[in-house]
C-alpha positions as CSV (number, residue, x, y, z in Angstrom):
1,X,-163.0,236.9,72.8
2,X,-165.2,238.8,70.3
3,X,-168.3,236.4,70.3
4,X,-170.4,237.2,73.2
5,X,-173.8,235.9,72.0
6,X,-175.4,232.6,71.3
7,X,-178.5,231.4,69.2
8,X,-180.5,228.1,69.2
9,X,-179.5,226.3,65.9
10,X,-180.3,222.6,65.1
11,X,-181.6,221.7,68.6
12,X,-178.4,223.1,70.2
13,X,-176.9,226.3,71.4
14,X,-174.5,227.7,68.9
15,X,-172.2,230.8,69.1
16,X,-172.9,233.8,66.8
17,X,-171.2,237.1,66.0
18,X,-173.5,239.5,67.9
19,X,-174.1,240.5,71.4
20,X,-177.8,239.8,71.7
21,X,-179.7,237.3,70.1
22,X,-182.8,235.3,70.8
23,X,-183.4,231.5,71.6
24,X,-186.0,229.3,69.8
25,X,-189.0,230.7,71.7
26,X,-187.9,234.4,71.0
27,X,-186.5,235.2,74.3
28,X,-183.5,237.5,74.4
29,X,-180.0,236.2,75.3
30,X,-177.4,238.6,76.4
31,X,-173.7,237.0,76.6
32,X,-170.8,238.8,78.3
33,X,-166.9,238.6,77.4
34,X,-165.7,237.3,80.7
35,X,-164.3,233.7,80.5
36,X,-163.4,231.1,83.5
37,X,-159.5,230.8,83.6
38,X,-157.9,227.6,84.8
39,X,-154.2,226.9,85.2
40,X,-152.9,223.6,83.4
41,X,-150.3,221.2,85.0
42,X,-147.5,223.3,83.5
43,X,-148.8,226.4,85.0
44,X,-150.1,227.9,81.9
45,X,-153.5,229.8,82.1
46,X,-156.2,228.5,79.8
47,X,-159.5,229.5,79.0
48,X,-161.9,226.8,79.8
49,X,-163.7,227.5,76.5
50,X,-160.4,226.5,74.6
51,X,-161.2,223.0,76.1
52,X,-165.0,223.0,75.1
53,X,-165.2,225.2,72.0
54,X,-167.3,227.5,73.9
55,X,-167.3,230.9,73.0
56,X,-170.3,232.5,74.3
57,X,-172.2,233.2,77.5
58,X,-175.4,232.8,79.3
59,X,-175.3,233.8,83.0
60,X,-172.5,231.6,84.5
61,X,-175.1,229.9,86.7
62,X,-178.9,229.6,87.8
63,X,-180.3,227.5,90.5
64,X,-184.1,226.6,91.0
65,X,-185.5,224.8,94.0
66,X,-188.2,222.8,92.8
67,X,-191.8,222.6,94.4
68,X,-192.6,220.6,97.5
69,X,-193.2,216.6,96.6
70,X,-190.5,217.1,93.7
71,X,-188.0,215.3,95.2
72,X,-184.7,213.1,94.7
73,X,-184.4,213.3,90.9
74,X,-182.7,209.9,89.7
75,X,-182.5,210.5,86.0
76,X,-182.0,213.5,83.9
77,X,-182.1,214.0,79.9
78,X,-181.7,216.8,77.3
79,X,-183.9,215.8,74.5
80,X,-183.0,216.5,70.8
81,X,-185.4,219.8,70.7
82,X,-183.5,221.4,73.7
83,X,-186.1,220.4,76.4
84,X,-184.7,218.9,79.8
85,X,-186.5,216.2,81.5
86,X,-186.2,214.4,84.8
87,X,-187.9,211.7,87.1
88,X,-188.2,211.5,90.7
89,X,-187.1,208.7,93.0
90,X,-188.9,208.5,96.4
91,X,-188.8,205.4,98.6
92,X,-192.3,203.7,98.5
93,X,-193.7,206.8,96.5
94,X,-195.1,207.4,93.1
95,X,-192.6,209.0,90.8
96,X,-193.3,212.3,89.0
97,X,-192.1,213.2,85.6
98,X,-190.6,216.7,85.2
99,X,-190.3,218.8,82.0
100,X,-188.4,221.9,81.3
101,X,-189.4,223.4,77.8
102,X,-186.9,226.4,77.9
103,X,-184.3,225.5,80.3
104,X,-181.8,227.8,78.9
105,X,-183.6,231.0,79.8
106,X,-186.6,229.9,81.9
107,X,-185.3,227.3,84.4
108,X,-187.8,228.1,86.9
109,X,-190.9,227.5,84.5
110,X,-191.7,223.6,84.2
111,X,-194.4,221.2,84.6
112,X,-195.0,217.5,85.7
113,X,-197.0,214.5,85.8
114,X,-197.6,212.3,88.6
115,X,-197.6,208.1,87.4
116,X,-200.6,206.1,88.6
117,X,-200.5,205.2,92.5
118,X,-200.9,201.4,91.8
119,X,-197.7,200.3,93.5
120,X,-196.0,199.6,90.2
121,X,-194.8,203.2,89.5
122,X,-192.6,203.8,92.6
123,X,-188.9,205.0,92.7
124,X,-188.3,205.5,89.0
125,X,-184.8,204.5,88.4
126,X,-183.9,205.6,84.8
127,X,-185.4,207.4,81.7
128,X,-184.2,206.9,78.2
129,X,-185.3,208.6,74.9
130,X,-186.1,206.7,71.9
131,X,-185.7,208.4,68.5
132,X,-188.0,206.2,66.5
133,X,-190.7,206.8,68.9
134,X,-190.0,210.2,69.8
135,X,-191.0,209.4,73.2
136,X,-189.3,209.0,76.8
137,X,-189.5,205.6,78.7
138,X,-189.1,204.9,82.3
139,X,-188.1,202.1,84.5
140,X,-189.5,201.5,88.0
141,X,-188.4,199.6,91.2
142,X,-190.8,196.7,91.9
143,X,-189.9,193.3,93.5
144,X,-191.8,191.2,91.0
145,X,-192.3,193.2,87.8
146,X,-190.3,194.6,85.1
147,X,-192.3,198.0,84.4
148,X,-191.6,200.4,81.7
149,X,-193.9,203.3,80.9
150,X,-194.2,205.4,77.8
151,X,-194.2,209.2,78.3
152,X,-195.7,211.4,75.8
153,X,-193.3,214.5,76.6
154,X,-194.6,216.6,73.5
155,X,-198.2,216.8,74.4
156,X,-199.9,219.5,76.4
157,X,-200.4,218.1,79.1
158,X,-198.0,215.3,79.1
159,X,-199.4,211.8,79.1
160,X,-198.5,208.3,79.8
161,X,-199.4,205.6,77.6
162,X,-201.8,203.2,79.1
163,X,-201.2,200.3,79.7
164,X,-197.7,200.2,80.3
165,X,-195.4,199.1,77.1
166,X,-193.7,196.5,79.4
167,X,-195.4,194.8,82.2
168,X,-193.2,191.6,82.6
169,X,-193.5,189.3,85.5
170,X,-191.6,186.4,83.9
171,X,-188.3,187.2,85.5
172,X,-189.8,187.5,88.9
173,X,-187.8,190.4,90.1
174,X,-186.8,193.8,88.7
175,X,-185.6,195.9,91.6
176,X,-183.5,198.8,90.8
177,X,-183.2,197.6,87.2
178,X,-181.5,199.7,84.5
179,X,-182.0,199.7,80.7
180,X,-180.7,200.9,77.4
181,X,-181.7,200.9,73.9
182,X,-180.3,200.1,70.4
183,X,-182.1,201.0,67.2
184,X,-184.5,198.0,67.5
185,X,-184.3,196.8,71.1
186,X,-184.8,197.9,74.5
187,X,-182.6,196.0,77.0
188,X,-183.5,195.7,80.9
189,X,-180.9,194.5,83.4
190,X,-182.3,193.7,86.9
191,X,-181.1,194.6,90.4
192,X,-181.5,190.8,91.4
193,X,-178.9,188.3,92.4
194,X,-177.7,187.1,89.8
195,X,-178.6,189.9,87.5
196,X,-181.0,189.1,84.6
197,X,-180.8,190.5,81.1
198,X,-184.2,190.8,79.3
199,X,-184.5,191.8,75.6
200,X,-187.6,193.5,74.2
201,X,-188.4,194.5,70.7
202,X,-189.4,198.0,70.2
203,X,-191.7,197.9,67.3
204,X,-194.4,196.1,69.4
205,X,-192.8,195.8,72.9
206,X,-193.0,191.9,72.7
207,X,-190.3,190.0,74.9
208,X,-187.5,188.5,72.8
209,X,-185.3,186.4,75.0
210,X,-183.6,186.7,78.5
211,X,-180.2,185.5,80.1
212,X,-179.1,185.0,83.6
213,X,-175.6,186.8,84.2
214,X,-174.3,184.1,86.4
215,X,-172.0,185.5,89.2
216,X,-172.8,189.1,88.5
217,X,-175.5,190.5,91.1
218,X,-177.2,193.6,91.4
219,X,-177.2,195.2,88.0
220,X,-177.0,199.0,88.3
221,X,-176.0,200.7,85.1
222,X,-176.1,199.8,81.4
223,X,-175.1,201.5,78.0
224,X,-174.9,200.8,74.2
225,X,-171.8,201.8,72.4
226,X,-173.1,200.8,68.8
227,X,-171.7,197.2,69.2
228,X,-171.7,196.0,72.8
229,X,-173.9,196.7,75.8
230,X,-171.7,197.4,78.9
231,X,-173.2,196.7,82.1
232,X,-171.9,197.6,85.7
233,X,-173.1,196.1,89.4
234,X,-173.6,197.7,92.8
235,X,-172.7,194.5,94.5
236,X,-169.6,194.3,96.8
237,X,-167.4,194.1,95.1
238,X,-168.8,195.6,91.8
239,X,-168.1,194.3,88.3
240,X,-168.4,195.1,84.6
241,X,-169.6,193.0,81.6
242,X,-169.7,193.3,78.0
243,X,-172.9,191.8,76.7
244,X,-173.7,190.9,73.3
245,X,-176.9,192.4,72.2
246,X,-177.9,189.8,70.1
247,X,-177.7,186.8,72.0
248,X,-176.9,188.2,75.6
249,X,-173.8,186.0,75.9
250,X,-171.3,188.0,78.0
251,X,-167.6,188.4,79.3
252,X,-167.0,190.1,82.7
253,X,-164.4,191.4,85.1
254,X,-165.0,191.6,88.9
255,X,-163.6,194.8,90.7
256,X,-160.9,194.5,93.4
257,X,-162.1,193.7,96.9
258,X,-163.4,197.1,98.5
259,X,-164.4,198.4,95.2
260,X,-168.0,198.2,95.9
261,X,-171.2,199.7,94.3
262,X,-170.4,200.9,90.8
263,X,-172.3,204.2,90.0
264,X,-175.7,204.0,88.2
265,X,-174.3,206.1,85.5
266,X,-171.0,205.7,83.9
267,X,-169.0,207.6,81.0
268,X,-168.7,205.4,77.7
269,X,-165.9,206.7,75.7
270,X,-164.5,205.1,72.3
271,X,-162.0,202.9,73.6
272,X,-162.8,202.7,77.4
273,X,-165.5,203.1,80.1
274,X,-165.1,205.4,83.2
275,X,-166.7,204.1,86.1
276,X,-167.5,205.8,89.6
277,X,-167.7,204.1,92.9
278,X,-170.4,204.7,95.6
279,X,-168.1,204.2,98.5
280,X,-165.8,206.5,100.2
281,X,-162.5,205.8,98.2
282,X,-162.1,209.0,96.3
283,X,-161.1,206.8,93.1
284,X,-162.5,206.1,89.7
285,X,-161.9,203.1,87.3
286,X,-160.6,203.3,83.8
287,X,-161.7,200.2,81.9
288,X,-160.6,199.1,78.7
289,X,-163.4,198.0,76.4
290,X,-161.2,195.7,74.4
291,X,-160.6,193.2,77.5
292,X,-162.3,194.9,80.5
293,X,-158.7,195.6,82.1
294,X,-159.1,197.9,85.1
295,X,-157.0,200.9,86.1
296,X,-157.7,202.5,89.3
297,X,-157.1,206.3,89.4
298,X,-157.3,208.8,91.9
299,X,-159.4,211.9,91.9
300,X,-157.1,213.5,94.6
301,X,-159.9,215.1,96.4
302,X,-161.1,214.2,100.1
303,X,-162.4,210.7,99.9
304,X,-166.2,210.7,99.1
305,X,-169.2,208.8,97.3
306,X,-169.3,209.5,93.8
307,X,-173.0,209.7,92.3
308,X,-172.3,209.2,88.6
309,X,-169.8,209.7,85.7
310,X,-170.8,211.4,82.4
311,X,-169.2,212.9,79.3
312,X,-168.9,216.5,78.5
313,X,-166.7,217.5,75.7
314,X,-163.0,216.4,76.4
315,X,-164.0,215.8,79.9
316,X,-165.6,213.0,82.0
317,X,-167.6,214.6,84.7
318,X,-167.9,213.2,88.1
319,X,-170.5,214.2,90.6
320,X,-169.7,213.7,94.2
321,X,-172.0,213.6,97.1
322,X,-170.6,216.4,99.1
323,X,-172.1,219.2,101.2
324,X,-172.1,221.4,98.9
325,X,-171.9,219.3,96.0
326,X,-168.7,218.8,94.1
327,X,-168.3,218.7,90.4
328,X,-165.1,217.0,89.0
329,X,-163.8,217.6,85.5
330,X,-161.2,214.7,84.6
331,X,-159.2,215.1,81.5
332,X,-158.8,211.4,80.4
333,X,-156.1,212.1,77.9
334,X,-153.9,213.9,80.6
335,X,-155.4,212.4,83.8
336,X,-155.4,216.2,84.9
337,X,-158.4,216.7,87.4
338,X,-160.4,219.9,87.9
339,X,-163.3,220.8,90.2
340,X,-165.7,223.3,91.2
341,X,-167.8,223.4,94.6
342,X,-171.3,224.4,94.4
343,X,-173.0,227.0,96.9
344,X,-174.2,226.3,100.2
345,X,-177.3,224.1,100.2
346,X,-176.6,222.8,96.8
347,X,-175.8,219.4,98.2
348,X,-175.6,215.8,96.8
349,X,-175.3,216.6,93.2
350,X,-176.2,213.4,91.4
351,X,-177.4,213.8,88.0
352,X,-176.3,215.6,84.6
353,X,-177.6,216.4,81.1
354,X,-176.0,218.6,78.4
355,X,-176.0,219.6,74.9
356,X,-172.2,219.5,74.9
357,X,-171.8,223.2,75.9
358,X,-174.1,224.0,78.9
359,X,-174.6,221.6,81.8
360,X,-177.6,220.8,83.9
361,X,-177.2,218.9,87.3
362,X,-179.7,218.1,89.8
363,X,-179.2,217.9,93.6
364,X,-180.6,214.8,95.4
365,X,-182.7,216.7,98.1
366,X,-186.2,217.0,99.2
367,X,-187.2,219.2,97.3
368,X,-184.9,218.7,94.5
369,X,-182.7,221.4,93.0
370,X,-181.7,221.9,89.4
371,X,-178.6,224.0,88.1
372,X,-177.7,225.4,85.0
373,X,-174.1,225.9,84.6
374,X,-172.1,227.7,81.7
375,X,-168.5,228.0,82.6
376,X,-167.8,227.2,86.3
377,X,-164.7,228.4,87.9
378,X,-162.3,225.3,88.0
379,X,-159.5,224.5,90.4
380,X,-156.8,222.2,89.8
381,X,-156.6,218.8,91.8
382,X,-154.2,216.8,90.1
383,X,-152.0,217.5,87.2
384,X,-150.8,214.8,84.4
385,X,-147.7,214.2,86.6
386,X,-149.7,213.1,89.6
387,X,-148.7,215.9,91.9
388,X,-151.2,216.8,94.7
389,X,-151.9,220.4,94.4
390,X,-154.0,220.9,97.6
391,X,-153.5,221.8,101.2
392,X,-151.4,219.1,103.1
393,X,-153.6,219.4,106.2
394,X,-156.7,218.4,104.7
395,X,-155.8,215.3,102.6
396,X,-154.3,212.1,103.5
397,X,-151.3,212.1,101.0
398,X,-151.0,215.5,99.5
399,X,-148.5,217.3,97.3
400,X,-146.7,214.0,96.6
401,X,-145.7,212.3,93.5
402,X,-146.7,208.7,93.4
403,X,-147.1,205.6,91.1
404,X,-149.0,202.7,91.0
405,X,-146.6,199.5,91.6
406,X,-146.8,196.0,92.6
407,X,-146.2,195.2,96.4
408,X,-145.4,191.5,96.9
409,X,-144.9,191.3,100.7
410,X,-145.5,193.4,103.9
411,X,-147.2,196.5,103.6
412,X,-149.6,195.7,106.5
413,X,-150.8,199.5,106.7
414,X,-150.8,202.5,104.7
415,X,-147.8,204.8,105.1
416,X,-145.3,201.8,105.3
417,X,-142.0,202.3,103.9
418,X,-141.3,199.8,100.9
419,X,-138.2,199.2,98.7
420,X,-137.6,197.9,95.3
421,X,-136.6,194.4,95.1
422,X,-134.6,192.5,92.4
423,X,-138.1,191.3,90.6
424,X,-139.2,194.9,90.0
425,X,-141.9,194.7,92.5
426,X,-141.7,196.2,96.2
427,X,-141.5,194.8,99.7
428,X,-141.0,196.3,103.1
429,X,-138.0,198.4,103.3
430,X,-135.5,197.5,105.9
431,X,-132.5,199.6,107.0
432,X,-130.6,196.3,107.9
433,X,-128.9,196.3,104.5
434,X,-128.5,198.1,101.3
435,X,-130.6,195.3,99.4
436,X,-133.7,196.5,101.1
437,X,-133.4,200.2,100.8
438,X,-133.3,200.8,96.9
439,X,-135.9,203.5,95.6
440,X,-137.4,203.7,98.9
441,X,-141.2,204.9,98.8
442,X,-144.2,205.3,101.2
443,X,-147.3,203.2,100.7
444,X,-150.4,205.1,100.2
445,X,-152.7,202.0,100.6
446,X,-152.1,198.9,102.8
447,X,-151.8,195.4,101.5
448,X,-150.2,193.5,98.6
449,X,-151.0,193.7,94.9
450,X,-151.3,196.9,92.7
451,X,-150.8,199.9,95.1
452,X,-150.2,203.7,94.9
453,X,-146.8,204.6,96.5
454,X,-145.3,207.9,97.0
455,X,-141.7,208.5,96.0
456,X,-141.0,212.2,96.8
457,X,-143.1,215.3,98.3
458,X,-145.0,215.9,101.3
459,X,-147.3,213.2,102.9
460,X,-149.8,213.7,105.6
461,X,-150.7,210.9,108.2
462,X,-152.9,211.9,111.1
463,X,-151.3,209.0,113.1
464,X,-148.0,210.4,113.1
465,X,-146.3,212.2,115.7
466,X,-142.7,213.5,114.5
467,X,-140.5,215.9,116.2
468,X,-140.6,218.8,113.9
469,X,-137.4,219.5,111.9
470,X,-136.1,216.0,112.9
471,X,-134.9,213.7,110.2
472,X,-136.8,210.5,109.4
473,X,-135.1,207.1,108.6
474,X,-136.3,203.6,107.7
475,X,-136.0,201.6,110.7
476,X,-134.0,198.3,111.0
477,X,-137.6,196.7,111.9
478,X,-138.8,195.9,108.4
479,X,-141.7,198.1,107.2
480,X,-141.2,201.0,109.9
481,X,-140.1,204.5,110.2
482,X,-138.2,206.0,113.0
483,X,-136.3,209.4,114.0
484,X,-133.9,207.6,116.2
485,X,-131.1,205.4,115.0
486,X,-129.9,202.4,117.0
487,X,-127.1,203.3,119.5
488,X,-125.0,202.3,117.9
489,X,-126.4,201.1,114.7
490,X,-125.9,197.7,113.4
491,X,-123.1,197.1,111.1
492,X,-123.9,197.5,107.5
493,X,-127.1,199.2,108.4
494,X,-128.3,202.2,106.3
495,X,-128.2,205.4,108.1
496,X,-129.2,207.7,105.4
497,X,-132.4,209.5,106.3
498,X,-135.2,209.4,103.6
499,X,-137.0,212.8,104.7
500,X,-137.7,215.5,107.3
501,X,-140.7,216.1,109.4
502,X,-142.3,219.4,108.5
503,X,-144.9,219.2,111.2
504,X,-146.2,216.3,113.9
505,X,-148.2,214.8,111.1
506,X,-146.4,215.7,107.7
507,X,-143.1,214.5,106.4
508,X,-141.2,215.5,103.3
509,X,-140.1,212.4,101.3
510,X,-136.7,213.2,99.9
511,X,-135.2,210.7,97.3
512,X,-131.7,209.8,97.8
513,X,-129.5,207.2,95.6
514,X,-126.4,207.8,98.0
515,X,-126.8,205.3,100.9
516,X,-124.6,205.5,103.8
517,X,-124.0,202.4,106.0
518,X,-122.6,202.0,109.5
519,X,-119.3,200.1,109.1
520,X,-119.0,199.5,113.0
521,X,-116.6,201.0,115.5
């Protein structure tokens, strides 16, 4: 790469053919030629910048711990002028609005304002920018009032418009309400049960109308794609709704049982929505805009809580509440998953802002941390062929090829052998006969319905206790595995092994279409 500098043009960093340039404030930026290299699913090394159109370098990373009292940032924005702003969220504590005027080269320089300590400005949940106003707006957690404040972020010092632009007690409850904006209106979705949608006119902040989203509790995130408003809920299970911004009519789809608490940020793509789950499932939901059909996809990382999903070039970013924090890069075209782990102490990464090339993330800590990342070193977690690439000993089902199939009966626990039935779905495998031993796989989830099943590769299960090197068979007791054949096996029973024990808790599943049966003595 010959381009090693960057300049500030039209509100964003742009590559330039020089090695030392200045930003919009006249500060020198010096780049370097080193690049982060990742390996794709075919083992080919690629520069991450090839995916991001990123051909310059700031320092790879800068981390700043904020001052005491600036804790738990819950929303982060990069504004059109290049500034970054965030807002704090601390239980029963007045929120603070923080401004970084030069986040690219002076991340440690910031200022902030504190909202009125009147009980209505606690625990800010979200901030949005409205271009027509050139101001930032914040919504707060209050049991009996929808409160939205207007922040004049361009003034020195910053100010908050008084009184609040929205102070609405009509609906009775706001709670952890979220909001989004169109060109003309601001919409609030309350964290009540059921969720209430409230529409306000931006020009004069008058209340236009409201609607109850019957059956949909605890609204948690909302965004507008130019046509529809998509809303998710933090209830158990979660849900997604497609809301008409004109009249607030809606269609909705509930998540499957156990898929609880949708994240308060989701990634809005041209044809789908990518939603995270704030429970320890290690999954994300790929949802079609056209009909809200939900596909469950695996991160292929240790199960953990997701704190938010965001767009970044060709990737969707997933932030994981790990210690230290983990940033996951999902290529939604190939389902390849990459990740980087932050440094010790950079825990609970939760908010994200970007200019499309450089990312800013925050850690939900007391005090909070903010991190600027240019090109992190990435590791491959899953390829487009759905193969695990991580150490077997650390993960429940590593280094295996798997598919999402329909299981009709049985499968009372994960790691149950299942086989292909005549209807194209799967039931418990049973070595008593050939008919229940076709295309045997090992279930990776319990119960019936759409489930992930491994069909080859190494599988780890901490409850197994195999004899190392011993062959593994499907038992004549449906849905169980064994290393011991019957003495003698029953007539017509299948005696072909399906795998071998690599350790006490790891088996290698080896597909075999040639089934040997016991013909008797």
